[in-house]
C-alpha positions in Angstrom: 20.7 8.5 -13.2 17.9 8.6 -10.6 16.4 5.8 -8.7 12.6 5.8 -9.3 11.7 2.8 -7.2 10.5 4.7 -4.2 8.2 6.8 -6.3 6.7 3.9 -8.3 6.4 1.4 -5.5 4.9 4.0 -3.1 2.4 5.1 -5.7 1.3 1.6 -6.5 1.1 0.5 -2.8 -0.8 3.7 -1.9 -3.4 3.1 -4.7 -3.8 -0.6 -4.0 -3.9 -0.3 -0.2 -6.4 2.6 -0.1 -9.1 1.4 2.4 -12.3 0.3 0.6 -10.9 0.6 -3.0 -9.9 -3.1 -3.5 -10.5 -4.4 0.0 -11.2 -3.2 3.5 -9.6 -4.9 6.5 -11.3 -5.0 9.0 -14.8 -4.5 7.7 -17.8 -3.8 9.8 -19.3 -7.3 9.8 -16.4 -9.4 8.5 -12.6 -9.5 8.6 -12.2 -8.5 4.9 -14.7 -6.9 2.5 -13.9 -6.4 -1.1 -14.8 -3.3 -3.2 -17.3 -1.7 -0.8 -15.8 1.9 -1.0 -16.3 2.4 2.8 -13.7 3.0 5.4 -13.3 3.3 9.2 -10.7 4.4 11.6 -9.6 0.8 12.3 -9.2 0.0 8.5 -7.2 3.2 8.0 -4.8 2.2 10.8 -4.5 -1.4 9.4 -3.9 -0.2 5.8 -1.4 2.4 7.0 0.6 -0.2 8.9 0.5 -2.5 5.8 1.6 0.3 3.5 4.7 1.2 5.6 5.6 -2.4 6.3 5.5 -3.4 2.6 7.2 -0.1 1.5 10.0 -0.7 4.0 10.5 -4.3 3.0 10.5 -3.6 -0.7 12.7 -0.5 -0.6 15.0 -1.1 2.4 15.3 -4.8 3.0 15.1 -6.1 -0.6 16.5 -2.9 -2.1 14.4 -2.7 -5.3 15.9 -0.2 -7.7 14.4 1.3 -10.9 16.8 3.5 -12.9 15.6 5.3 -15.9 17.9 7.0 -18.2 20.2 6.7 -21.2 
């Protein structure tokens, strides 16, 4: 049986943390802007750090496992 947690968790986090899709942090005039579909270098860096931090916490520290099979 294979562990599918890294695939599913990374896919969901990548989708949710894409800068400008749901939110952008930092935005041009505010700290957080929701659903503006814009991005900047600073927001890419912040969202990348958030992605790797949450991915590491969920997969390594907590050890989430999803096993599909018989």
